[in-house]
N, C-alpha and C positions, 0 to 999 in steps of 0.2 A: 768203799769210802776212801777218799783221798783228801789231801790238803786243798785249801782255797788259794789259788794263785793270784798274786797282785803284782802291779807294776811298782816294784819297790825302789827303783832307780838306784841310788848309791847307799840306801839304808841297809844295814846289816840285820838279818832276821835271827831271832833266838827262839828255839823251841822250848816252851815253858813246861818244866817237869818232864822233859823229853817230848816226844810228839804225843801229848796227852789228849789231843782231840781224836786220836785213833786207837792208841793202846793205853793200858792202865798206867796212870801217872807214876813217875819216879820208879820205873822198873827197867830192867835191861831191855825188854821188848820195846819200850818207848824210846830208849836211847838209840837202839839200833835203827828203829824206824826213822828217827831224825837223822842219824848218820847216813842213811841211804838217800837222803834228799839234800836240797841245796842250802840248808841252814848254815849260817856262820857259826852259831854257838848252840850249846845244849845247856839249859838251866836246870839246876836241881837243888835239893835241900839236904843239909847234913846235920844230924843229931849225934850226941855222944850217948853211950850206953852205960849201964850201972858199973860195968867192969872196964870202962875206959876205952872202948872201941868206938868206931864210927859207922853209922848206918844211914842209908838214904831213905828219907821219908819226910813228908811235909809237916804233918800234925804232931802234936805232943803225944797223941794216943793212937793206937793202931785200929780202933774201932771202925772208923769211916771206910777204910780200905780193905778190911778183912772181916769176913763173917765168922772166922774161927776164934778170934780173941780180941778183947779190948784191954790193952796193956799200956801203961805209961812207959814211953820209950826210954826215958833217961833214968828210970829206976828198975829197968829190966835188963837182964844179962844178954849178951850178944847171941849166944847159941839159941836161946829161947826165941828171940826176935827172928833169927834166920830160919827157924822152923815153921813160922807162920805162913800159910798160903794166902795170897791176895785174890781179890775178885777180878774176874775178867770184865773189862769195860763194857763189852757188848751185851752180855746177859746176866752179869752179876754172880755167876757161878765161880766157885774157887777152882783153881787149876794148880797142879803140882809144879808147873814150870814158871809160875808167877810168884815170886817171893821178894822180900825186902833186900835190895842190893847192899853191898858194903861200899865204902869209899873207893877202894881200889878197882872194883868192877866199873865204876863210873869213869875213873881216870883212864882205865884200859880201853874202854869203848871209844871215848872221845879221841884218844890218841890214835887208835886204829883207823878211825874214819876222818881224822884230820880236822876235828871240830874244837872250837874254843870252849873251855869249861867255864860256865857262869855259875859259880858255886855260892849258894846262900848259906851263911852261917846262922843257924837257928839258935835263938836264946843267947844268953851270955856265956861265953867260954873263957876259961883261964888262959893265961899266956902259954902254959905248957900244952894245953889242948890245941891251941892255934898253931904252935910250933910243930906239933905232931902232924897236923893237916898239911902244913907247908912241906914238911919232910916227906910225906907220902906223895905229894906232887913231884918233888925233886927225884924221888926214887923211880918214877916213871919218866924222868927227864922231860917234864911237861909244865913246870911252874910258870914259865914265860907265856904259856897258853891258857892261863887261868885268870879270870876276872872274879875277884871276891866281892860279894854283895852281902849286905845285912841291914836290918832295921836298927840294930844295936850299934851305936857309934863307938862304944868302947872296944868292940870287936875289931872295928876297922882301924881305929887309932893304934891298937896293938899290932895288927897286921902291917900297918905302915912302918912300924919300928923294926919288924923282924923280916921284912921282905925287901928286895931291891928297890931303889928309888923309882924305877920305871914300872913297878908292879901296878897293874890296873885294879883299882878299888872303887866301888860305887856305893853310895848310901841309898837304901830304899826309903822313899819318903813320899809325903803328900805336899802340903803347903810349906813354904820356907820364907824366912825373912832375910833381909839383906845381910845382917850380921852373920847368920848361919851360912849363907852362901859364901861370904868372904872367908869364914873360918874353914870351910871345907876346901875351898880353892887353895888357900895357903898351905894346906896339908896334902895337896894333890889327890884329893878324894872327889871323884866324879858323882854323877847323879843317875839314879834309877827311880823314876818318878811315876806315880799313879797317873796314867795318861789323861783322865778327865781334868786333872789339875792344870794341865797345860792349856786346855780349852778355856778354863775359867781364868787363867792368868797367862795370857799369851806373852806378856812382858817378860816372863821368866826366861824365855829363850834368848832375848837380847842380853840379859844379865849373865846367863851361863856362857854365852859366846864371848862376852867382854872379858871373862875370866879364863877363857880357853878350856872350859869344862866339857867333857863328853856327856851326851844325854841319851840314856836308855829310858824306856817307858814300858810299864806293865799295866795290865795284860790285855792286849787289844785283839779281839776276834772279829771285829766289824770292819769290812773292807773300806767302807766310806770313811770311818774314823781313821783308819790307817792312812788313807790318802791325805787327809788333813794333816796328820802328823808328819808325813813325808814332805808335804809342802812347807811345814813349819821348820823343817831342817833338823829333825832329830837324827841321831847317829845309829840308834838301835831300836827295834821294836820287838818286844817279847810277846809271843802269841801261842795259844794252844793249837791253832789250826791254820793260820795264815802262813803262806810261804812266798 
């Protein structure tokens, strides 16, 4: 199995949860698979643990990605979470080499393969937590290659305060009103939008462009839809399998 190649023109492709169309999502295997291909960036999700560390997983609970345990991520300690084996994407069997990565695993792999980190901050985090994430990126000398994304605006507003003015930050969103678009643009926060919303509201692109906002869109696996997005002029497409 391989990726589905498209004529992406100047659009930058982002591997969703790593190359999750081929390898188990949000694992080192998925990150390396994306790293070995032409993706511009690798997207992932970060949660905090009960003892204040950071792990890479999408859900609040481990049950969907592991047959071994169903644990609440943010009330479980780091060592317990690191000991859980995840299921292979192909046959669902657990494997000793598929485990929950930590944040530094992700930064290290992206840096090694020269990929931009598209890091989703899950749930609401404190300023101290966000500062710790920023410092972890700085420790790898990679902060300038990180795009922070989140559905939680307070996370992004805090990141805007504690990172350089040119730090790339995007709000994950669906429909937006003009007031919200203006508010984001004034704070140099760009857009990561659910892509069918752009089809329903093609006028959004003109509004984003008028405010010099970059536009990412999630999560498109259909080549025909991707072609339409490219024609609309989006800057990034996040996908599980398109390359």
